[in-house]
C-alpha positions, 0 to 999 in steps of 0.5 A: 712570184718565186713559187710561180717560176718554180711551178712553171719550171716543174711543169716544163720539166715534167712535159720534157720527161713525158715526151722523152719517155713516150715511144712511137709505134715506129720506134717499137716496130724498129726495136722488134725488127732489130731483135729479129735481125740480131738473131738471124745474123748468120754469115754477116760481113758487116754490121751497120749501126745507125744511131739517131732518132725518128724525129731528127731531120738528117736521121729521117733522110738516112732511113731510105738509105738504110732500107736500100742497104738492107735489101741490096746487101741482104745476107752480107750486111746487118742493119740496126737502127737505135733511136737514142732519144728513147729509153730503149735506145739511149743506152746505145748512145752511151755504149757507142759514145756518140757526140751527135746524131746521126752517127753510123758505126760499122763493125766487122764480122768479129764485132770490132768497130772499123769505121765511124761517120757522123752526120748524113752519110750518102749511100755511095760513100757508105757502100765504099765503107761496106766494100772495105770488108768484102761486101759485094 
């Protein structure tokens, strides 16, 4: 009986590890996009970092807002997304000491954090945070 319980627990743990280790194509695409954006940072006033996951419902609701910000404030705001449920994104969860997802971290032009928000962040409220640092 004890061996069966141990076996089932091992299989369950293995399944969770495989799921966590496997990244989606979208995650890989986001990772490649992030690297390009980091190289083209130029005269950026604000870096908007979204820490979440492509599998989290509130995080999915943030995706269109991030795309709108990226387009509307191109050249002023750098938008970066880290999927913290992947091996590539997990270090950023520790770096930014997040407690829940999604978490939005805003950095000024010198890379210093000036604002943080946890949970879904409506676009109009997010824009107010961007404007604090001169984004027009």
